[in-house]
C-alpha positions in Angstrom: -43.4 52.0 31.9 -43.1 51.8 28.1 -45.3 49.3 26.4 -43.0 47.1 24.3 -45.7 46.8 21.6 -46.3 50.5 21.3 -44.0 52.4 19.0 -42.8 55.7 20.4 -42.9 58.9 18.3 -39.6 60.2 17.1 -40.6 63.9 17.8 -42.4 64.8 21.1 -46.0 66.0 20.9 -46.8 69.6 21.7 -47.9 70.5 25.2 -51.7 70.1 26.0 -53.7 73.0 24.7 -50.8 74.2 22.4 -51.1 74.0 18.7 -48.1 73.0 16.7 -46.3 76.2 15.6 -44.3 76.8 12.4 -41.1 75.9 14.2 -42.5 72.5 15.2 -43.8 71.9 11.7 -40.5 72.7 10.2 -38.5 70.6 12.6 -38.7 67.3 10.6 -37.7 69.0 7.4 -34.7 70.7 9.0 -33.5 67.5 10.7 -33.8 65.7 7.4 -31.7 68.3 5.6 -29.1 68.3 8.3 -28.9 64.5 8.2 -28.5 64.6 4.4 -25.8 67.1 4.7 -24.0 65.1 7.3 -24.2 61.9 5.2 -22.9 63.8 2.2 -20.0 65.2 4.2 -19.2 61.8 5.6 -19.1 60.2 2.1 -16.9 63.1 0.8 -14.5 62.6 3.7 -14.4 58.8 3.1 -13.7 59.3 -0.6 -10.9 61.7 0.2 -9.4 59.2 2.6 -9.6 56.4 0.0 -8.0 58.7 -2.6 -5.2 59.6 -0.2 -4.6 56.0 0.7 -4.5 54.9 -2.9 -2.1 57.8 -3.7 0.1 56.8 -0.8 0.2 53.2 -2.0 1.0 54.3 -5.5 3.8 56.5 -4.3 5.2 53.6 -2.3 5.0 51.3 -5.4 6.8 54.0 -7.5 9.5 54.6 -4.9 10.0 51.0 -3.8 9.5 48.5 -6.6 9.2 44.8 -5.9 12.5 43.1 -6.2 14.2 39.7 -5.3 16.3 39.9 -2.2 17.4 36.3 -1.7 17.8 33.0 -3.4 18.0 29.6 -1.8 17.9 25.9 -2.7 14.2 25.7 -2.0 12.8 29.0 -3.2 13.3 32.8 -3.8 12.4 35.7 -1.5 11.1 39.0 -2.8 10.7 42.4 -1.2 7.1 43.5 -2.0 4.4 46.0 -0.9 1.4 44.4 0.7 -1.6 46.0 -1.2 -3.8 45.5 1.9 -2.0 48.0 4.1 0.9 49.4 2.0 3.6 47.9 4.2 6.8 46.4 2.9 7.1 42.7 3.6 9.1 39.7 2.5 7.4 37.2 0.2 8.9 33.7 0.0 7.9 31.5 -3.0 8.2 27.8 -2.5 7.9 26.1 -5.9 7.0 22.5 -6.8 6.0 21.7 -3.2 4.2 18.5 -4.2 6.7 17.0 -6.5 7.7 14.2 -4.1 7.2 13.1 -0.5 10.5 14.5 0.8 9.6 18.0 -0.6 6.2 17.8 1.0 7.5 16.9 4.4 10.2 19.7 4.2 7.6 22.3 3.3 5.1 21.1 5.9 7.8 21.3 8.6 8.9 24.8 7.7 5.3 26.2 7.5 4.3 24.6 10.8 7.3 26.1 12.5 6.9 29.6 11.0 3.3 29.7 12.1 4.1 28.8 15.7 7.3 30.8 16.3 6.8 33.8 18.6 10.2 35.2 19.5 12.1 38.5 19.0 15.1 36.7 17.4 13.3 34.2 15.3 11.5 35.0 12.0 7.8 34.0 11.9 5.1 34.0 9.3 2.7 36.9 9.0 0.4 35.2 6.4 0.2 32.3 3.9 -1.4 33.2 0.6 -4.0 30.8 -0.6 -4.0 29.7 -4.3 -6.8 31.0 -6.5 -7.9 27.4 -7.3 -7.0 24.0 -6.0 -6.1 22.8 -9.5 -3.2 25.4 -9.6 -1.9 24.6 -6.2 1.7 23.8 -7.0 3.5 26.6 -5.1 3.2 28.3 -1.7 3.7 32.0 -0.9 4.6 32.9 2.7 4.6 36.5 3.9 7.1 37.4 6.7 8.6 40.5 8.2 11.0 42.4 5.9 14.6 42.8 7.3 17.1 45.2 5.8 20.2 42.9 5.4 21.8 39.8 6.7 25.0 39.1 8.6 26.9 37.8 5.6 26.5 41.1 3.7 27.6 43.0 6.8 30.7 40.9 7.4 31.9 41.3 3.8 31.0 45.0 3.7 33.4 47.8 4.7 31.1 48.6 7.7 33.3 48.7 10.8 32.5 46.1 13.4 33.5 46.6 17.0 33.6 44.1 19.8 30.2 45.5 20.9 28.7 44.6 17.6 30.1 41.0 17.9 28.6 40.8 21.4 25.2 42.0 20.4 25.0 39.7 17.4 26.3 36.7 19.2 23.9 37.3 22.2 20.9 37.4 19.8 21.9 34.3 17.9 22.3 32.3 21.1 19.0 33.8 22.4 17.1 32.7 19.3 18.8 29.2 19.4 17.9 28.8 23.0 14.3 29.3 22.1 14.5 26.8 19.2 16.4 24.2 21.2 14.0 24.5 24.1 11.2 23.6 21.7 13.3 20.6 20.6 14.0 22.0 17.2 17.3 21.7 15.3 17.9 24.5 12.7 20.6 22.6 10.8 21.6 25.5 8.6 22.9 28.3 10.9 25.1 30.6 8.8 25.5 34.4 8.4 23.2 34.4 5.3 20.4 33.0 7.5 20.7 35.6 10.2 18.7 38.7 9.1 19.7 42.1 10.6 18.2 45.6 10.7 20.0 48.9 11.0 19.3 49.0 14.7 21.2 45.7 15.0 18.1 43.6 15.7 18.8 40.0 14.5 16.4 37.2 13.5 17.1 33.6 12.6 15.4 32.6 9.3 15.2 29.8 6.7 13.9 26.7 8.4 13.9 24.6 5.2 16.3 22.1 6.8 15.0 22.3 10.4 13.4 19.4 12.2 12.5 18.1 15.6 15.2 16.5 17.7 15.5 12.7 17.4 15.7 11.1 20.9 16.3 7.6 19.6 20.0 7.3 18.7 19.4 4.1 16.7 17.4 6.1 14.1 19.6 7.5 11.4 19.4 11.2 10.5 20.4 12.8 7.2 24.0 14.1 6.8 23.0 16.5 3.9 22.5 19.4 6.3 24.4 22.6 7.2 26.4 24.6 4.7 29.9 23.0 4.5 31.8 25.9 6.1 29.7 25.8 9.2 29.2 22.0 9.4 30.1 20.3 12.6 32.9 17.6 12.7 30.5 14.8 13.7 28.5 15.3 10.5 31.7 15.6 8.4 32.8 12.3 10.0 29.6 10.5 9.0 27.8 10.3 12.3 24.3 8.9 11.8 22.9 10.7 14.8 23.5 14.2 16.1 22.0 16.7 18.5 21.6 20.5 18.8 25.3 20.8 19.3 25.7 21.0 15.5 24.0 24.4 15.7 26.3 25.6 18.4 29.3 24.6 16.3 28.0 26.8 13.5 27.6 29.7 16.0 31.3 29.3 17.0 32.3 29.5 13.4 30.2 32.7 12.9 31.8 34.2 16.1 35.3 33.7 14.7 34.1 35.1 11.4 32.8 38.3 13.1 36.2 38.7 14.8 38.4 38.1 11.7 36.0 39.2 8.9 36.7 36.0 7.0 35.4 32.4 7.0 37.2 30.4 9.7 37.1 27.0 7.9 36.9 27.6 4.1 37.5 24.3 2.2 36.7 23.0 -1.2 35.5 19.5 -0.1 34.2 17.9 3.1 37.5 16.0 3.6 39.5 19.2 3.3 37.0 20.8 5.7 37.7 18.2 8.2 41.5 18.6 7.7 41.2 22.3 8.4 39.3 21.7 11.6 41.9 19.2 12.9 44.7 21.5 11.9 43.4 24.1 14.3 41.8 21.9 17.0 44.2 19.0 16.8 43.6 15.3 16.3 40.4 14.1 18.1 40.6 11.2 20.6 39.3 7.8 19.8 36.4 8.5 22.3 35.5 11.6 20.3 35.4 9.5 17.1 33.3 6.7 18.5 30.3 7.6 16.3 32.3 8.4 13.1 32.2 6.1 10.1 35.1 3.8 9.4 36.3 5.8 6.4 36.5 9.0 8.3 38.2 7.4 11.3 40.8 5.7 9.1 41.5 9.1 7.3 42.2 10.8 10.6 44.4 8.0 11.9 46.4 7.8 8.7 47.6 11.4 9.1 50.1 12.7 11.6 49.0 13.5 15.1 48.1 17.2 15.3 48.4 19.5 18.3 45.9 22.3 19.2 46.9 25.7 18.0 46.9 29.0 19.8 45.3 31.9 17.9 45.6 35.6 18.5 42.4 37.6 19.1 42.6 40.6 16.8 40.1 42.7 18.8 41.5 42.6 22.4 44.3 41.7 24.7 42.9 38.2 25.0 43.7 35.2 22.9 41.7 32.2 21.7 42.8 29.0 23.2 41.3 26.0 21.4 40.8 23.1 23.7 40.1 19.7 22.2 39.5 17.8 25.4 35.8 17.7 24.7 34.1 15.9 21.9 33.8 18.8 19.5 36.4 21.2 20.8 35.7 24.4 22.7 36.8 28.0 22.1 37.8 29.4 25.4 38.9 33.1 25.9 42.0 33.3 28.1 44.8 35.6 28.9 47.9 34.7 27.2 50.3 35.9 29.9 48.5 34.1 32.8 47.1 31.1 31.0 43.8 31.4 32.9 40.5 30.6 31.3 37.2 32.4 31.9 
């Protein structure tokens, strides 16, 4: 057994009665030389790898310069190269995050959500860059995955869109919303520009600047300054003080129609005109459907003539779009024109 206190020799001693020969005497020198050569070769290989990595990063910077790819009400998004690994990422700048309490709450909500989201159809944060000094902490930079385009750019482009495209995009939108709504989160700004898409048709929901947790207490008022007007649900247009995740589903319905027709379904110049366009297509809502509307909106609807639901041709198939206003918000149901059946 080895004695823990006794240091063992690195090279074995010669056999008893045998004098150390020239080879044994030269062994330590040869080993040292070989070790030095190995260290030198390792350093040379490491330097070559660093040079190749630096050259690769420089080539990427030369080929793909940093550029802005999106602007919003609460910041700007850039396509940049991460100097740590050379990958292209999206960098969102949130300026003036501490200018008031409302801004702080909005930014806090968005950052908390981005850091916790883990879903294939929902954008999440890869990193949050820390400021160099607390005295200069006025803006926040969030690193996310870089996507190639968004659904708005695809819709207005000459790119052909088949019914399979519409199905794939719609399925992924609903799949991402199912994840958000299951967590009790309202996005409150679903629109084509907030649906990022890659060339392989993978879609991710982004921009959670207006998102919030669902409010279970119907007596507590929620802000009406949400959702881009073209995709705003009727209950918000009519001044309802409380709403649910159905406002996101309404936006999805508008996007579905936009994918089919390659144009915005309800494109108005004002909220009142927006409501008129909706009732022109869905018909006049019932008094029960308007129970949460404000007095002004209810009076505006009742002053006008009673409108019937319209029947719209589907440009992509033998089916037609039958718009049924028997529910609170109206449902788009695919049905065969000749048989009148719904499925």
